[in-house]
C-alpha positions, 0 to 999 in steps of 0.5 A: 793546034788550038782548041778555041772552038770547043764548047763546055761548062766553066767551073762557075756554071757547074757550081751554080747548077749544083747550088740551084739543084740542091736548093730545089731538092731542099725545098721539095724535101721540106714540103715533103717533110711537112706533109708527112707530119701533117698526115701523121698528126691527122692519123694520130688525132683520128686514133685518139678520136676512135679511142675516146669514142670506144672508152665513152661507149663502154661507160655509157652503156653500163651507166644507163643501167644504173638502178636496174633492179627487175621486179623490185625497188632495192633502194631510193637512190636509183642505183647511184653509190657516189658521184664526184667530178672524176668518178661514179659508183653505181649498182644494178642487177646485171644478171637479172636474178633479183634480190637486193642483199648480196647479188648486185654489181657495183661498178666504178668508173674513175680517173686515176692518174692517166688512166680510166678504170673500171672496177667491178667489185674487186677486179680492176679493169683499165680502159685506157692505156696511159693516155688519158689527160682528163675525165669529167662527170657532170650530173643533171637533175631530171628535166621537168620543164623547158629550161635547161637543167642546172647541174648538181655541184660535185660531189653530189650529196647522197640526198640528190642521187635519186634526182639525177636524170642524166650524166655527161661524160667528157674524156680527154685523150692523147694518141698513143703514138705521137709525132714530136713535130706535130702538136694539137693531137689531144681529143676531147669527147663528150656524151650523155647517158640518160638514166633510163631507171630513174623516175620510174 
C-alpha cells in the first residue's frame, strides 16, 4: 500500500513558517519595547517638570517677601543680604513681630552639588533629592522705562541690593527615576519673583 496522495508540510515549509513567525514576533517586540521606553521617558519628564515647578514655587513665595518689615524700615538693602548666580540670602520679618535687631529671619537658597538647599538660620533643608543639575539666579533692577532692564552682573554689589526689582530663577533637574534607554529627560524651569517690598 502506497501513501502517494497523503498531503502534509515538508520540513522546508515548516522551517519557513517558523522563521516568518519569529520575524513577525521580533518586529512586534521591538515596536513594543520602543513604545515602552517612550512612555517611560514622557512620564519621567513630566515627573521632573512637576518636581522643578514645586521647588521653584517654594523659592518664589519666600523671595517675594524679601524686605518685609511691617511698621518700620529696618535697612536700606530691601532685605537682600547677598546675591550671586547660584545663591541668594535675604531677610524679612516672617512672624510680623516687628523690630530690627534679633528677630529677623535670614533665608538662604543655594545650589550645593546636586541639591538646592534652604537654610533658615542654622537648620538646613534640602529641597531637591540629588537630582538638580543647575540653579541660576538673575537679578534685574526696577524697570523705570519701556525698555527691558539689563541684569546686574553677578555677584551683585551690595550698593545695588536696594535697586533689585525682580529675580529670575532657572532650575534644571533630571527625573529621580531614569530609563537608561531614554535620553533627554532633563527639564529646565524658569520663573520670576517681583520683590514687592522694594521701592515702597
